[in-house]
BASEPA-513602 format. One record per residue (C-alpha): residue number from 1; x, y, z. Coordinates in nm, 3 decimals. Layout:
# BASEPA-513602
<kolza><seq>NUM</seq><east>X</east><north>Y</north><up>Z</up></kolza>
...
//
This chain:
# BASEPA-513602
<kolza><seq>1</seq><east>0.446</east><north>10.418</north><up>19.659</up></kolza>
<kolza><seq>2</seq><east>0.215</east><north>10.573</north><up>19.917</up></kolza>
<kolza><seq>3</seq><east>-0.142</east><north>10.448</north><up>19.911</up></kolza>
<kolza><seq>4</seq><east>-0.421</east><north>10.690</north><up>19.973</up></kolza>
<kolza><seq>5</seq><east>-0.786</east><north>10.645</north><up>20.072</up></kolza>
<kolza><seq>6</seq><east>-1.074</east><north>10.690</north><up>19.828</up></kolza>
<kolza><seq>7</seq><east>-1.280</east><north>10.382</north><up>19.918</up></kolza>
<kolza><seq>8</seq><east>-1.412</east><north>10.236</north><up>20.133</up></kolza>
<kolza><seq>9</seq><east>-1.564</east><north>10.498</north><up>20.347</up></kolza>
<kolza><seq>10</seq><east>-1.397</east><north>10.486</north><up>20.694</up></kolza>
<kolza><seq>11</seq><east>-1.069</east><north>10.351</north><up>20.570</up></kolza>
<kolza><seq>12</seq><east>-0.764</east><north>10.506</north><up>20.723</up></kolza>
<kolza><seq>13</seq><east>-0.520</east><north>10.738</north><up>20.533</up></kolza>
<kolza><seq>14</seq><east>-0.145</east><north>10.662</north><up>20.511</up></kolza>
<kolza><seq>15</seq><east>0.057</east><north>10.898</north><up>20.725</up></kolza>
<kolza><seq>16</seq><east>0.427</east><north>10.952</north><up>20.689</up></kolza>
<kolza><seq>17</seq><east>0.549</east><north>11.189</north><up>20.952</up></kolza>
<kolza><seq>18</seq><east>0.836</east><north>11.450</north><up>20.933</up></kolza>
<kolza><seq>19</seq><east>1.198</east><north>11.361</north><up>20.847</up></kolza>
<kolza><seq>20</seq><east>1.113</east><north>11.000</north><up>20.733</up></kolza>
<kolza><seq>21</seq><east>1.365</east><north>10.850</north><up>20.485</up></kolza>
<kolza><seq>22</seq><east>1.185</east><north>10.620</north><up>20.233</up></kolza>
<kolza><seq>23</seq><east>1.415</east><north>10.391</north><up>20.035</up></kolza>
<kolza><seq>24</seq><east>1.344</east><north>10.282</north><up>19.672</up></kolza>
<kolza><seq>25</seq><east>1.069</east><north>10.037</north><up>19.592</up></kolza>
<kolza><seq>26</seq><east>0.896</east><north>10.101</north><up>19.926</up></kolza>
<kolza><seq>27</seq><east>0.517</east><north>10.083</north><up>19.964</up></kolza>
<kolza><seq>28</seq><east>0.308</east><north>10.219</north><up>20.248</up></kolza>
<kolza><seq>29</seq><east>-0.063</east><north>10.130</north><up>20.222</up></kolza>
<kolza><seq>30</seq><east>-0.384</east><north>10.065</north><up>20.409</up></kolza>
<kolza><seq>31</seq><east>-0.372</east><north>10.323</north><up>20.689</up></kolza>
<kolza><seq>32</seq><east>-0.009</east><north>10.257</north><up>20.805</up></kolza>
<kolza><seq>33</seq><east>0.147</east><north>10.531</north><up>20.998</up></kolza>
<kolza><seq>34</seq><east>0.528</east><north>10.583</north><up>20.988</up></kolza>
<kolza><seq>35</seq><east>0.661</east><north>10.776</north><up>21.283</up></kolza>
<kolza><seq>36</seq><east>0.891</east><north>11.087</north><up>21.274</up></kolza>
<kolza><seq>37</seq><east>1.252</east><north>11.015</north><up>21.163</up></kolza>
<kolza><seq>38</seq><east>1.188</east><north>10.655</north><up>21.078</up></kolza>
<kolza><seq>39</seq><east>1.395</east><north>10.497</north><up>20.799</up></kolza>
<kolza><seq>40</seq><east>1.235</east><north>10.250</north><up>20.555</up></kolza>
<kolza><seq>41</seq><east>1.503</east><north>10.054</north><up>20.380</up></kolza>
<kolza><seq>42</seq><east>1.469</east><north>9.972</north><up>20.015</up></kolza>
<kolza><seq>43</seq><east>1.189</east><north>9.728</north><up>19.933</up></kolza>
<kolza><seq>44</seq><east>0.997</east><north>9.761</north><up>20.267</up></kolza>
<kolza><seq>45</seq><east>0.617</east><north>9.709</north><up>20.222</up></kolza>
<kolza><seq>46</seq><east>0.388</east><north>9.821</north><up>20.493</up></kolza>
<kolza><seq>47</seq><east>0.019</east><north>9.733</north><up>20.495</up></kolza>
<kolza><seq>48</seq><east>-0.253</east><north>9.702</north><up>20.750</up></kolza>
<kolza><seq>49</seq><east>-0.217</east><north>9.321</north><up>20.739</up></kolza>
<kolza><seq>50</seq><east>0.151</east><north>9.277</north><up>20.802</up></kolza>
<kolza><seq>51</seq><east>0.316</east><north>9.215</north><up>21.138</up></kolza>
<kolza><seq>52</seq><east>0.621</east><north>9.418</north><up>21.190</up></kolza>
<kolza><seq>53</seq><east>0.889</east><north>9.260</north><up>21.418</up></kolza>
<kolza><seq>54</seq><east>1.088</east><north>9.483</north><up>21.638</up></kolza>
<kolza><seq>55</seq><east>1.413</east><north>9.311</north><up>21.728</up></kolza>
<kolza><seq>56</seq><east>1.564</east><north>9.578</north><up>21.967</up></kolza>
<kolza><seq>57</seq><east>1.246</east><north>9.608</north><up>22.172</up></kolza>
<kolza><seq>58</seq><east>1.148</east><north>9.242</north><up>22.132</up></kolza>
<kolza><seq>59</seq><east>0.792</east><north>9.322</north><up>22.040</up></kolza>
<kolza><seq>60</seq><east>0.561</east><north>9.327</north><up>21.739</up></kolza>
<kolza><seq>61</seq><east>0.338</east><north>9.585</north><up>21.580</up></kolza>
<kolza><seq>62</seq><east>0.022</east><north>9.526</north><up>21.379</up></kolza>
<kolza><seq>63</seq><east>-0.313</east><north>9.696</north><up>21.307</up></kolza>
<kolza><seq>64</seq><east>-0.572</east><north>9.648</north><up>21.581</up></kolza>
<kolza><seq>65</seq><east>-0.947</east><north>9.704</north><up>21.606</up></kolza>
<kolza><seq>66</seq><east>-0.859</east><north>10.040</north><up>21.779</up></kolza>
<kolza><seq>67</seq><east>-0.596</east><north>10.169</north><up>21.537</up></kolza>
<kolza><seq>68</seq><east>-0.365</east><north>10.132</north><up>21.237</up></kolza>
<kolza><seq>69</seq><east>-0.024</east><north>9.975</north><up>21.206</up></kolza>
<kolza><seq>70</seq><east>0.214</east><north>10.233</north><up>21.354</up></kolza>
<kolza><seq>71</seq><east>0.595</east><north>10.236</north><up>21.302</up></kolza>
<kolza><seq>72</seq><east>0.765</east><north>10.392</north><up>21.607</up></kolza>
<kolza><seq>73</seq><east>0.962</east><north>10.722</north><up>21.579</up></kolza>
<kolza><seq>74</seq><east>1.318</east><north>10.669</north><up>21.464</up></kolza>
<kolza><seq>75</seq><east>1.274</east><north>10.296</north><up>21.378</up></kolza>
<kolza><seq>76</seq><east>1.495</east><north>10.160</north><up>21.099</up></kolza>
<kolza><seq>77</seq><east>1.291</east><north>9.905</north><up>20.908</up></kolza>
<kolza><seq>78</seq><east>1.426</east><north>9.657</north><up>20.652</up></kolza>
<kolza><seq>79</seq><east>1.265</east><north>9.370</north><up>20.456</up></kolza>
<kolza><seq>80</seq><east>1.281</east><north>9.037</north><up>20.626</up></kolza>
<kolza><seq>81</seq><east>1.123</east><north>8.696</north><up>20.616</up></kolza>
<kolza><seq>82</seq><east>0.950</east><north>8.464</north><up>20.857</up></kolza>
<kolza><seq>83</seq><east>0.976</east><north>8.084</north><up>20.823</up></kolza>
<kolza><seq>84</seq><east>0.637</east><north>7.903</north><up>20.775</up></kolza>
<kolza><seq>85</seq><east>0.574</east><north>7.633</north><up>21.041</up></kolza>
<kolza><seq>86</seq><east>0.348</east><north>7.411</north><up>20.831</up></kolza>
<kolza><seq>87</seq><east>0.511</east><north>7.069</north><up>20.749</up></kolza>
<kolza><seq>88</seq><east>0.472</east><north>7.115</north><up>20.371</up></kolza>
<kolza><seq>89</seq><east>0.613</east><north>7.469</north><up>20.383</up></kolza>
<kolza><seq>90</seq><east>0.906</east><north>7.352</north><up>20.601</up></kolza>
<kolza><seq>91</seq><east>0.985</east><north>7.073</north><up>20.351</up></kolza>
<kolza><seq>92</seq><east>0.981</east><north>7.324</north><up>20.072</up></kolza>
<kolza><seq>93</seq><east>1.182</east><north>7.586</north><up>20.273</up></kolza>
<kolza><seq>94</seq><east>0.912</east><north>7.852</north><up>20.238</up></kolza>
<kolza><seq>95</seq><east>0.903</east><north>8.181</north><up>20.414</up></kolza>
<kolza><seq>96</seq><east>0.679</east><north>8.484</north><up>20.400</up></kolza>
<kolza><seq>97</seq><east>0.788</east><north>8.853</north><up>20.371</up></kolza>
<kolza><seq>98</seq><east>0.780</east><north>9.055</north><up>20.679</up></kolza>
<kolza><seq>99</seq><east>0.917</east><north>9.403</north><up>20.778</up></kolza>
<kolza><seq>100</seq><east>1.180</east><north>9.396</north><up>21.056</up></kolza>
<kolza><seq>101</seq><east>1.294</east><north>9.683</north><up>21.282</up></kolza>
<kolza><seq>102</seq><east>1.667</east><north>9.619</north><up>21.320</up></kolza>
<kolza><seq>103</seq><east>1.759</east><north>9.929</north><up>21.521</up></kolza>
<kolza><seq>104</seq><east>1.664</east><north>10.285</north><up>21.604</up></kolza>
<kolza><seq>105</seq><east>1.829</east><north>10.586</north><up>21.459</up></kolza>
<kolza><seq>106</seq><east>2.178</east><north>10.665</north><up>21.591</up></kolza>
<kolza><seq>107</seq><east>2.468</east><north>10.886</north><up>21.486</up></kolza>
<kolza><seq>108</seq><east>2.558</east><north>10.640</north><up>21.208</up></kolza>
<kolza><seq>109</seq><east>2.210</east><north>10.654</north><up>21.064</up></kolza>
<kolza><seq>110</seq><east>2.192</east><north>11.031</north><up>21.092</up></kolza>
<kolza><seq>111</seq><east>2.522</east><north>11.045</north><up>20.899</up></kolza>
<kolza><seq>112</seq><east>2.392</east><north>10.826</north><up>20.620</up></kolza>
<kolza><seq>113</seq><east>2.067</east><north>11.021</north><up>20.592</up></kolza>
<kolza><seq>114</seq><east>2.260</east><north>11.355</north><up>20.589</up></kolza>
<kolza><seq>115</seq><east>2.459</east><north>11.222</north><up>20.290</up></kolza>
<kolza><seq>116</seq><east>2.129</east><north>11.129</north><up>20.124</up></kolza>
<kolza><seq>117</seq><east>1.998</east><north>11.482</north><up>20.177</up></kolza>
<kolza><seq>118</seq><east>2.320</east><north>11.643</north><up>20.047</up></kolza>
<kolza><seq>119</seq><east>2.300</east><north>11.443</north><up>19.731</up></kolza>
<kolza><seq>120</seq><east>1.956</east><north>11.577</north><up>19.655</up></kolza>
//
């Protein structure tokens, strides 16, 4: 599902750039921008309020006062979880959903996406 902008005035549109592969049950909302050739694995939810953890580059991405959440070009994003540090949450084994970039496109990824295109 791609969320658009009708209200409020000044809200940012969702932008999905060229050659992005969007898996099933994905959602992109609240002004998120998905860079060219990125891959969103099944079940990835991107909103302006999530933090995306980039494991290969050891950094994070989130919306700022100056701009929307931006997923880098060629990123491969999958659903992940982040352990809650609160004592109660730890006792209960609770975690929150978070998108995780596990790699950037390579020959293996391109082969899998070519197969996806051939099946269409």
